[in-house]
Structure formats: C-alpha cells, structure tokens
N, C-alpha and C positions, 0 to 999 in steps of 0.2 A: 504494500501500501504506499502511497507515496505519502510524504511529510506535508501534513495537511496545511502548517505553517507558510510554507514555501510555496505551495499552490494559489491561495487564497490570499494571501496577505502582502501587502506594500513591500517594497525595498526596506532594509533594516532604519535609513534614512528619512523614512516619509514619517510622517504622525500616522499612529495607531490607535484606533477609538477602540476602547476595552471591549464593544460590542463585537467588534469583527473576530477575533479568535475564539472569543465565547461561542458566540452563534458556528461559526465554522466547524470547531470541536463537538458541539452539543449536536447540530445536525448530521456530521459524520456518524459520531455516536448510534445516535437513533437509527439511522439509514441501516447502519451494520447491523445492529441488534435486531432490526426486524425483517433484515432481507440475506443477513451472509453468518448463518452461525459458524461458530471458531474462527470468525475475522479476527484480525489484528490491528489496532490503533495506535500506531506512534506518536505519542505527544512531546513534541519538541519545542522547548521555548528558548528559545535565544539571548545570550546575557546581555545584547544592548539594549533590548525593553524589556526582558523576561524578569528583570532583579528589580523592579521600580514599585514600590506598594500598592498602586492601583493593578498593577500588571499579575503582582502576585496573588490578591485578594481574586481576580478573576480566574486563574489558575486553581486556587482553593477551592472557589463553586464549581468550577468544570469537573474536577476528583471528585468533589462530594456527589455532585448530579451522577456521574457514572458510578461511583460505588454504589447505588442504592439499587442497582440491577443485581439480582442473585447469581447470574453468570458469569460475571467480571472476575477476573485476574490480573492483578497488578504485580507484574513480574520484570526483571532486570531482563538485561539480553541472555546474561549466564544462563538464568533461570530456564528460560523459554529454550534455549538451545538443549539444555540437559533435559527437560522436558521432551522436546522432538525426537534426540536420540535414544532416549530410554523408549518410547512408544513405537520405534521403530517407523517413525512417520514419512510417508513417500512425499516427494517433492513435486510440486506442481506446478509447473511453467504459465505464465500468462496465458499464451497460445491454449495450451489445453483446458485452463479454466474458463476461457471467456468465449475461443474461437473453435477450438477444434466441433465438428458436429453440427455448426452452425448453419450449413448450407451454404456455404461457399461465399 
C-alpha cells in the first residue's frame, strides 16, 4: 500500500491543515476495513510537520479511532515480518491481486 501521506498531502514546506492527514488516514482505514480484510495501513508522520503539537493531537485522534476496531493489530515492521515468516504467508504481487483474471 502506498504511503498515504506522500499520496495525499502537499510538499513538506506547504501549509498542512490538520484535517487533511486526519481525513486521508481515516478514509483509507475505513475503506480497507470495509473492503480489504487483512490489509496493511502504514502510517508515516514526517518530522518536519509531525512533531508539532497540533499534528501530534491529530495523530493521537487517528490512532484512537483505528484502535476502536477489534480487528486491528498495531505492529512494528519486525513483528509483521516475523508473523509473515511464521505463517508461511504467500507473496501476492500487485498484478496478481488486482489484474490477473480481470478479463484483459
């Protein structure tokens, strides 16, 4: 999954309204929860604006919202990798996930 911050937010030197990252991450989570079970959402908060008090409050609000879902697992990359290796999870390419069998 692409980094939502890079896809939906302006350049780091632009003014970022707190509603933009909040709405982008909440909307992405809601879509994934409804349509793609076992999906992965990577939250990236860049230090050039993520360490500011207002953005910290927005991040806290997003995490609290996501944590309400009983099917969420907050994991570090290492934990996710160990889970995948222990479960012998097959790799799914972007092509096989979205285009194979799509009829051309």
